[in-house]
Every structure is written in C-alpha cells, then in structure tokens.
Backbone bond lengths (Angstrom), bond angles and torsions (degrees), N, CA, C in turn:
res aa  C-N    CA-C-N  psi(-1)  N-CA   C-N-CA  omega(-1)  CA-C   N-CA-C  phi
1 M - - - 1.432 - - 1.541 108.82 -
2 R 1.318 113.46 143.49 1.458 118.41 -178.19 1.506 110.82 -81.83
3 A 1.315 117.00 146.83 1.467 121.67 -178.39 1.517 111.99 -107.89
4 E 1.351 117.93 0.81 1.438 120.00 -179.75 1.523 110.56 -66.83
5 K 1.337 116.12 153.73 1.469 120.80 176.46 1.518 109.94 -71.43
6 V 1.323 113.84 150.50 1.465 119.46 171.96 1.506 107.28 -100.25
7 H 1.317 115.94 150.17 1.439 120.56 -175.07 1.521 114.90 -115.73
8 T 1.327 116.75 -12.28 1.468 120.11 179.72 1.515 108.67 -141.77
9 P 1.321 115.43 158.74 1.489 119.63 176.03 1.557 109.97 -60.88
10 E 1.310 117.48 -34.71 1.466 120.90 -179.31 1.523 110.00 -66.56
11 E 1.330 116.30 -40.93 1.475 119.96 178.27 1.516 110.20 -63.46
12 L 1.306 117.51 -40.61 1.454 122.06 178.52 1.510 109.14 -63.71
13 R 1.322 118.38 -46.37 1.474 121.66 177.64 1.535 110.63 -56.71
14 D 1.338 115.27 -50.01 1.462 120.67 -176.17 1.535 111.41 -61.36
15 R 1.353 116.68 -41.90 1.440 119.64 179.76 1.516 111.66 -68.55
16 S 1.338 116.49 -37.38 1.471 120.79 178.27 1.502 110.40 -64.04
17 L 1.309 117.40 -44.22 1.457 121.20 178.50 1.525 112.25 -65.48
18 D 1.334 116.23 -36.48 1.463 120.72 175.50 1.528 110.71 -62.44
19 C 1.322 115.66 -40.20 1.522 120.06 177.25 1.524 110.74 -62.56
20 L 1.305 116.98 -41.43 1.486 120.78 177.82 1.526 110.71 -63.49
21 K 1.333 116.06 -40.66 1.477 120.05 178.86 1.538 110.60 -65.19
22 E 1.349 115.25 -43.27 1.453 120.09 177.51 1.537 112.46 -61.17
23 A 1.321 115.75 -42.75 1.469 120.43 178.18 1.523 110.58 -64.19
24 T 1.314 117.31 -40.46 1.451 120.97 -179.87 1.539 110.13 -64.39
25 T 1.326 116.65 -42.01 1.438 122.35 178.52 1.524 110.28 -62.47
26 L 1.317 117.08 -45.67 1.424 121.94 179.35 1.541 111.47 -61.25
27 L 1.333 115.08 -44.19 1.454 119.07 179.14 1.524 111.87 -65.39
28 A 1.323 117.45 -33.64 1.449 120.70 178.80 1.547 110.20 -63.02
29 D 1.346 114.69 -33.82 1.455 121.18 -179.67 1.557 113.99 -83.71
30 K 1.307 116.20 -33.69 1.478 119.17 -169.11 1.537 114.62 -114.17
31 A 1.308 119.80 -21.10 1.483 120.05 -173.42 1.524 109.94 -105.76
32 T 1.293 113.58 167.42 1.460 119.49 171.83 1.517 108.33 -75.40
33 V 1.336 113.84 163.60 1.481 117.51 178.45 1.496 110.74 -62.18
34 E 1.335 118.28 -36.94 1.473 120.99 177.63 1.529 111.32 -64.09
35 E 1.333 117.43 -43.58 1.473 120.05 178.54 1.523 111.16 -63.57
36 R 1.301 117.35 -41.60 1.473 121.89 179.56 1.546 109.13 -62.78
37 D 1.292 114.61 -47.02 1.508 117.82 -179.29 1.518 111.58 -65.66
38 D 1.374 117.76 -38.10 1.466 120.49 176.88 1.519 110.39 -61.96
39 Y 1.304 118.37 -43.60 1.469 122.48 178.19 1.525 110.76 -59.91
40 R 1.309 117.02 -47.64 1.451 121.29 -179.91 1.537 111.70 -59.84
41 R 1.340 115.72 -47.16 1.457 119.47 178.39 1.510 111.93 -62.66
42 F 1.310 117.65 -40.02 1.494 122.30 178.65 1.548 110.54 -61.77
43 V 1.304 117.16 -50.00 1.468 120.68 -178.31 1.530 108.98 -61.02
44 L 1.326 118.46 -45.32 1.456 121.21 -178.02 1.518 110.55 -67.11
45 A 1.338 117.49 -37.73 1.464 120.34 178.87 1.519 110.06 -64.29
46 V 1.308 118.05 -43.04 1.501 120.14 176.66 1.515 110.73 -61.66
47 A 1.344 116.59 -45.52 1.470 120.06 -179.51 1.536 111.00 -61.36
48 N 1.307 118.47 -38.69 1.447 122.48 179.02 1.526 110.50 -66.26
49 K 1.328 116.53 -43.03 1.470 120.17 177.80 1.524 111.82 -61.01
50 V 1.335 115.05 -43.99 1.479 119.00 178.45 1.509 110.45 -62.72
51 A 1.335 117.41 -44.32 1.464 120.83 -177.38 1.523 111.89 -63.54
52 A 1.326 115.88 -34.88 1.457 121.54 -177.11 1.546 113.65 -89.40
53 A 1.307 118.28 2.03 1.453 121.13 -173.28 1.518 113.08 -73.38
54 H 1.324 116.41 -17.33 1.475 119.51 -176.99 1.525 108.04 -146.70
55 R 1.341 115.15 126.79 1.456 119.10 177.74 1.525 110.31 -76.26
56 E 1.317 116.27 142.35 1.450 121.92 176.74 1.514 108.76 -128.80
57 G 1.300 115.98 124.28 1.443 119.29 179.69 1.520 113.43 59.12
58 G 1.337 116.51 32.90 1.467 119.83 179.85 1.517 113.53 79.66
59 R 1.315 117.81 -1.44 1.457 121.85 -178.72 1.539 109.81 -102.54
60 L 1.305 114.86 143.30 1.477 119.24 178.98 1.536 109.29 -68.30
61 V 1.317 117.34 -38.84 1.471 122.93 179.57 1.543 108.33 -129.58
62 S 1.294 116.87 123.42 1.462 121.08 -179.32 1.539 111.06 -72.24
63 P 1.339 116.36 162.58 1.485 119.35 175.99 1.543 111.15 -56.90
64 A 1.343 118.35 -41.76 1.467 120.53 179.80 1.524 110.59 -63.71
65 E 1.338 117.51 -37.53 1.449 121.24 179.05 1.538 109.02 -69.69
66 E 1.336 116.70 -39.60 1.470 119.32 177.00 1.531 110.11 -59.22
67 Q 1.303 116.51 -42.24 1.475 121.10 178.35 1.536 110.93 -63.84
68 A 1.308 116.09 -40.97 1.471 121.04 179.05 1.549 107.99 -62.79
69 L 1.330 117.91 -43.99 1.468 120.59 -179.97 1.523 110.99 -63.39
70 L 1.311 117.34 -38.16 1.470 122.37 175.98 1.540 110.36 -64.35
71 D 1.340 115.54 -44.37 1.477 119.05 178.53 1.517 111.84 -62.48
72 I 1.338 117.13 -39.83 1.437 121.52 179.44 1.533 109.52 -67.75
73 T 1.291 118.41 -42.62 1.468 122.37 176.39 1.489 111.80 -58.24
74 T 1.334 116.33 -42.05 1.471 121.67 179.18 1.531 110.18 -67.60
75 A 1.356 116.45 -43.58 1.455 120.26 -179.99 1.527 111.98 -63.55
76 L 1.297 117.68 -31.01 1.437 123.53 178.74 1.543 110.97 -82.07
77 D 1.305 116.75 -2.28 1.482 124.37 178.08 1.554 109.76 59.35
78 M 1.317 115.89 40.48 1.451 121.39 -179.68 1.511 113.60 -88.18
79 G 1.317 116.34 -31.09 1.471 120.08 -178.08 1.548 110.48 52.33
80 D 1.294 115.06 -135.39 1.471 120.91 -179.40 1.528 111.83 -89.08
81 S 1.350 118.39 -3.81 1.440 119.78 -176.43 1.508 113.14 -89.85
82 G 1.376 118.23 -5.36 1.470 119.87 -177.60 1.431 112.12 -85.95
C-alpha cells in the first residue's frame, strides 16, 4: 500500500479502488474460492451499509453513492455474479 498523501477526493477514490483490486488479485492467488467470495461479499455489504446510512434528497442511496457501489463492485471483479 502506498503511503503518499492524497490531494483530491478523486485521487483517494482511485487509490482505494486500486487497493481493492490488489486485494482481489492476492486472494485469487492465495485464498480458496469460498474465502475470496466471502471477502467480496463482506466489502460490498459494508459499502452498502455506509451508502444507506444517510438519506440524501429523499433517496436511500444517492446517485454518487450508487456510482461508488458500482465502482467497488467492478474493483472486486464481481460483475453480475455478486
């Protein structure tokens, strides 16, 4: 993991997604399929809970949060199977 400072929210997002991709790659090489899938489901469950923790504009999940969830799903390489 990189220790450099981030300077923008976009840079933080990109680095976070890169970390998820790296973890997924590591798990593909080192963990069982069940362990990998458990990790993916756990991360996505936490992300969903965080996104739904506060209503914005009368919506449970804002469009920006929906995009973040999609980005996380993609980084976890879950596609339509997650």
